[in-house]
C-alpha positions in Angstrom: 16.9 -34.3 -11.4 19.0 -31.9 -9.3 17.1 -32.7 -6.1 19.3 -33.0 -2.9 19.5 -36.4 -1.7 18.1 -36.2 1.7 15.2 -33.7 3.0 17.8 -32.7 5.8 19.0 -29.4 4.5 16.5 -29.7 1.2 15.6 -26.7 0.3 12.0 -25.5 -1.5 11.0 -22.9 -3.7 7.8 -21.1 -3.1 5.9 -19.2 -5.8 4.1 -16.2 -4.7 1.5 -16.0 -7.6 0.8 -17.5 -10.8 1.9 -16.5 -14.3 -0.7 -15.6 -17.0 1.0 -18.3 -19.3 2.2 -21.7 -18.2 4.1 -22.2 -21.6 6.3 -19.2 -20.4 6.6 -20.7 -17.0 7.2 -24.3 -17.8 10.4 -22.8 -20.1 11.4 -21.2 -16.9 11.6 -24.0 -14.4 12.4 -27.4 -16.9 16.0 -26.3 -17.4 17.0 -25.8 -13.7 14.9 -28.6 -12.1 15.8 -31.0 -15.0 11.8 -31.8 -15.7 9.6 -32.3 -19.1 7.1 -30.0 -20.0 4.3 -31.8 -19.1 5.6 -31.8 -14.9 6.7 -28.3 -15.5 2.9 -27.5 -16.4 1.5 -29.5 -13.7 3.9 -27.4 -11.3 2.3 -24.3 -12.9 -1.4 -25.6 -11.9 -0.2 -26.2 -8.2 0.8 -22.4 -7.8 0.7 -20.2 -5.9 2.3 -22.4 -3.5 5.5 -24.6 -2.6 7.2 -26.2 -5.5 6.8 -29.9 -4.5 10.8 -30.3 -5.7 13.7 -30.9 -2.8 16.5 -28.8 -3.8 20.3 -28.2 -3.0 20.5 -24.5 -2.3 22.1 -23.6 -5.8 19.2 -25.1 -7.8 16.8 -24.1 -5.5 18.3 -20.7 -6.3 18.3 -20.4 -10.0 14.6 -21.6 -10.2 13.4 -18.8 -8.1 15.5 -16.2 -10.3 14.0 -17.7 -13.2 10.6 -17.0 -11.5 11.0 -14.0 -10.8 12.2 -12.9 -14.0 8.6 -13.5 -15.2 7.6 -10.7 -12.7 6.4 -13.0 -10.1 7.7 -13.1 -6.5 9.6 -16.7 -5.5 11.6 -17.0 -2.5 14.1 -20.2 -1.3 13.0 -22.0 1.8 14.7 -24.2 3.9 12.0 -27.2 4.2 12.9 -28.1 8.2 11.7 -24.0 8.6 8.1 -24.7 6.4 5.4 -24.7 9.3 4.0 -28.2 9.6 0.2 -27.8 9.2 -0.3 -31.3 8.9 -0.8 -32.0 13.0 -3.1 -29.0 13.6 -4.7 -29.1 16.9 -8.6 -29.0 16.6 -10.2 -26.7 19.2 -13.8 -27.4 20.0 -14.1 -24.4 22.6 -12.6 -20.7 22.8 -13.3 -17.5 23.8 -11.6 -14.3 22.8 -10.4 -12.5 26.1 -8.9 -9.5 26.3 -5.6 -10.8 27.0 -5.4 -13.3 24.6 -7.3 -16.4 23.1 -8.4 -18.9 25.4 -8.4 -22.4 24.4 -10.1 -24.8 26.8 -10.9 -28.5 27.0 -14.5 -30.0 26.7 -14.8 -29.7 30.2 -14.6 -25.9 29.8 -10.6 -25.8 31.8 -8.2 -23.9 30.1 -5.8 -25.6 28.0 -3.6 -22.7 26.6 -3.9 -18.9 26.2 -2.4 -17.8 22.6 -1.5 -14.2 23.7 -2.8 -12.0 20.6 0.8 -10.4 19.6 1.6 -14.2 19.4 -1.3 -15.0 17.1 0.5 -14.7 13.6 -1.7 -15.6 10.6 -5.6 -16.3 10.3 -7.1 -17.7 7.5 -10.6 -19.1 7.1 -12.3 -20.8 4.2 -16.2 -22.1 3.6 -15.1 -25.8 3.0 -17.5 -29.2 3.0 -17.1 -30.1 6.8 -19.1 -33.5 6.0 -21.4 -35.3 3.7 -25.1 -36.6 5.1 -26.3 -39.4 2.9 -29.9 -39.8 2.1 -32.0 -42.9 1.4 -35.3 -44.0 0.1 -36.9 -46.9 2.0 -39.7 -49.0 0.4 -41.8 -52.3 1.0 -41.2 -55.3 -1.2 -42.3 -58.6 -1.1 -40.5 -61.3 -2.9 -42.0 -64.9 -3.5 -42.4 -67.8 -0.6 -40.9 -64.9 1.8 -41.8 -62.5 4.1 -42.3 -59.0 3.2 -38.7 -56.8 3.7 -37.4 -53.0 3.2 -35.7 -52.3 0.4 -33.1 -49.5 1.0 -31.6 -47.4 -2.1 -29.2 -44.6 -1.5 -30.4 -41.7 -3.4 -28.3 -38.6 -2.6 -25.5 -37.7 -0.8 -25.3 -33.9 -0.1 -22.3 -32.4 1.0 -22.5 -30.0 4.2 -20.1 -27.3 4.0 -19.2 -24.3 6.4 -16.3 -22.4 7.7 -13.2 -23.6 8.9 -10.4 -21.4 10.7 -6.8 -21.8 10.7 -4.6 -20.3 13.2 -0.8 -20.0 13.1 1.0 -18.7 16.6 4.4 -18.1 17.7 6.5 -18.4 21.1 5.8 -21.3 20.6 5.1 -22.5 16.9 1.8 -24.1 17.1 -1.6 -24.7 14.3 -5.2 -24.6 15.7 -8.3 -25.7 13.6 -11.6 -24.7 14.0 -15.2 -26.5 12.4 -17.9 -23.7 13.0 -20.4 -26.9 13.6 -17.7 -28.3 16.1 -17.2 -25.1 18.8 -18.6 -24.5 21.6 -19.7 -20.5 21.4 -20.7 -20.0 25.4 -18.2 -16.8 25.8 -20.2 -14.9 23.3 -23.4 -15.1 26.1 -26.1 -12.8 24.8 -24.9 -12.4 21.4 -24.8 -16.3 20.8 -28.0 -17.5 18.5 -29.0 -20.6 17.0 -26.8 -20.4 13.8 -23.2 -22.1 14.2 -22.5 -19.7 10.9 -23.8 -16.9 12.1 -21.8 -17.6 16.0 -18.5 -18.5 14.1 -18.4 -15.0 12.4 -19.1 -13.1 15.5 -15.8 -15.2 17.0 -13.9 -14.4 13.3 -15.1 -10.7 14.3 -14.0 -10.8 17.8 -10.7 -12.2 16.6 -10.0 -9.7 14.2 -11.0 -6.9 16.9 -8.1 -7.9 19.4 -5.7 -9.3 16.9 -4.1 -6.1 15.3 -0.8 -7.4 14.8 -1.9 -10.7 13.2 -1.8 -11.2 9.2 -6.0 -11.7 8.3 -5.8 -13.2 4.9 -8.0 -11.4 2.2 -10.5 -14.8 2.7 -10.8 -13.2 6.5 -11.1 -9.8 5.6 -13.9 -11.5 2.6 -15.9 -13.1 5.6 -15.9 -10.4 7.6 -17.1 -7.7 5.1 -19.6 -10.6 3.8 -18.3 -10.8 0.7 -19.8 -13.4 -1.9 -18.8 -17.2 -1.3 -16.4 -17.4 -4.3 -14.3 -15.2 -2.1 -13.8 -17.8 0.1 -14.9 -21.3 -0.5 -12.0 -23.6 -1.2 -12.7 -27.3 -2.9 -11.7 -29.3 0.7 -9.5 -28.6 3.8 -6.5 -29.5 2.2 -6.9 -26.7 -0.3 -7.8 -24.2 2.6 -4.3 -25.6 4.3 -2.4 -25.2 1.7 -3.9 -21.7 1.4 -2.9 -20.9 4.6 0.8 -22.5 4.3 1.1 -20.0 1.8 0.0 -17.0 3.6 2.3 -17.8 6.2 5.5 -17.8 4.2 4.0 -14.4 2.3 3.7 -12.8 5.9 7.2 -14.1 6.7 8.7 -12.9 2.9 7.0 -9.2 3.9 8.3 -9.4 7.3 11.8 -10.3 6.4 11.5 -7.4 3.7 10.3 -5.0 6.1 13.0 -5.8 8.1 15.5 -5.3 5.4 14.5 -2.1 4.5 
């Protein structure tokens, strides 16, 4: 495969939508990438998003051009410029203030202040947050021994909820918030017992203040109380990939706007 030998200077291809026909997509990329058709179809299943191949600039440009010929936007990015979402900082306490999003430690002391103009992208999803295991405990008697309890796992229930990803600039940072692990005290009289309801108010506050922030379709779906299917993700990892895609989409939109 014509891939760069090191990650330094390696390029990646971002595909912003999924072409309808996997076979046509496989035809478009397999020659440039020297991929067999099975692997090319796997790439189709993983888009929209960043293709996994580390490429030279020439090959990456060839692949992106082939995808664009299918009527789908694609761009080439230097791998070192991809947002690093793997080490997102988890927020447990925050407040929406006129001057920005205040992030506090567990003690309540200010840890950081994100000015609203520096909040670049906000993405949200409804994801499994944890699993709760339910057991049946039944007494049983064994001959010549004392009675003891027999425990049987009967059900594992996934507990789902909202998760928010925030990407900032100046400096570049990534934050993650889970609805059930967030302190909503700043809401004051608006705070209720439901973490999900408090989260929606918090998200609405962010949207009201962050006028220049790119709010993903999932954020708008939550704010508009659309059905869960509009913002449900298989897991946090899928939401992270969605956030990465939207950060890159926002960059592409800004690049096009500045070039006009």
